[in-house]
N, C-alpha and C positions, 0 to 999 in steps of 0.2 A: 384238513388235507390230509388222506389216508395215511396211516402206516405203512410202513414196507411188512408183507408177509414173505415167511420162506417157503417153499413146497419143495416134498421130496420128490414128488411125481405129477405129471400135465394135470392141469385143471381142465375136467371137459364138462363141454354143454352140447348139447341136443336140443334142436327146439326147429317151431317151424314156420320159416321169414317171413314176412310180411312186406308187403307193396309198399306199405304207409311208410315205412323204415327205407327202400328204396328213394321215395320220393322226400323224406326226410332227408336222407343225405346228399341226395343233387341238389335239393334247395338250399341249404346250407351251405354248400360247394358256391353254388350261382351266387348268394348273398357276400361269398366272400373276396369274389371278382370285382374287382374296381371296376365301373364302367367308364369310358369316355367322359368327359368333361363335357361335352356339347350335348351329349342327352342326357347328362344329372341335369345340364342347365335348362332344355327342351321341359324336359320333366316339369322342374320347379315351376317355371314360366306358366307350363297348362294347370298346373294345380293352382297356383297364385290369381291365373284367371276365372277357372272355373267357382274355386273355393270362396274366393274371396272378392275380385272384383266384381265379376256378374251378377251374384246377390247383392253387392253394394251399391250397384251401380244401378237396378231395382228398389234397394231401399231411398235413393237418392230420387226416384221420376214418381215416387210413392206408390209403389207397388210392393206393399209391403209384402200381404200375404205369397205372392209370386217368389218374392226372393228369398223366403222363410222356406219356401217349398223348394228352390231350387239350392239353396245350402242344404238343408236336410238330405235332400236325395242325391246329393253331390259326397256329402261326407258317407254315408251309408255303401256308396258306390265304391270310392276310394276306400276305406277303413274294414269292410264288412266282406262285400260282394267279392272284389278286384283279389283279395289275398286267397280266398276261398276258389275262387275259377280256377289262378293259379296254381294251388296246391292240387288240384282234383286233376288239373291236365297232366300236371307231372304223373299222378298214378295213374290215370287213363295210361300212357305212354309206355309205362312199365306193364301194365295188364296187359294188353295190346302184343308186347316183344317178349315177352317171357310169363305167357299166362298162367303155366300150371308150376311157378317156381313156389309159392304158398303150399302146394301139395309135397312137397317133398323135402327129408328133413336134411338139416345145415348141421353139421360138427364144428365147432371152435373148441379148440385146443392150444392152452397157453401154457408154454414151459421158460424155462430160465432162459435160451437164446432166441425166443420170437414167438408168432402167436400162426396156427395151421388153421385153417379154411376148408374145409370140406362138405360137397353139395354136388349133385350128376355126375358123378364118377369124375370129379374135377377136383386137384388140390390145389391148396395156393400155401405157400409159407412166404410170413412179411418177419423180418429180422426187425426188434424193437425200435431199432434208430430208422426206419423207414416211418413211421407215426410220427402226426406232427398233432394229433389231438384226441381226446377222449371226452364224449359227452355222455348224460346220461339224463333219459325222460323217464317217466313214471313207468314205460312200456320197454324200453331198450335199454343197450349200452352200443352209445356206435364210437367206433374206431376209423381214424380220419387218416389219409397219409397221400400225399403229393397229387392234390387233386381228384381225389376217390374218398370211397369208405366203405362199410358195412356197418350193420346193426346187429345185435344179438338181442333175440325176446328173451325178458327175463320169465316169461313163462315156462323156459327149461328147463330153471332152477327147479329143485326140488324143496328146498327149502331158502327163507330170507338167509341165512348165513352164507350158506354157498355161495349167494348169490353176491354177499357183501365181500368174501374173500376175492372172489374174482375179479370184481371190478378194484379194488384195494390193488390185488398183485398188480393188475394192469397197468393201472395209474401210476404204482410204485418205479414201474420198469419206463413208462413213455414219457413220464415228466422228466424224470435226471435225461433223459437220451436226447431230450430236446436242445437242440442251438440256444445258447443264452446270448442276448441281445443289451450287448452295454449301455448303460444311461448315457447320454450326451451332457 
């Protein structure tokens, strides 16, 4: 857990946003939303039939090569192709609807009161208590709030220490402001 740091002036970073960050935020939010049980069970039943039952039937009817082929094909589709297809379709959506977003500089400023995000002549302020989570990947730092979020590209930091100070300060403000759930 990062330690809290004190800032006398706002921590600011300028960067070019990435559509991959928008796709990451959308996918993360989608994955956190619970699906209805009927859809979940239908998906599990479909996977059970396609990954296990059909290849098993082929094995028991002595069509071993066909069973192995169908199992491997289904496994590759479910674990590699399908997730990549969903991820790229989300990115394609953003590419169609906000095509020039990656060419315009965004500015994120952290202060003791919250986060100011500005891009395209638009400025938004978020109080720390609005944020629900902060995540870090190799390329970005993500801020999540009530069903949405945004990414800050690490390429905007001149030095690794500035990036660490930015993350540490944000983490120290977001984690304590999250509502605590008491155990039962």
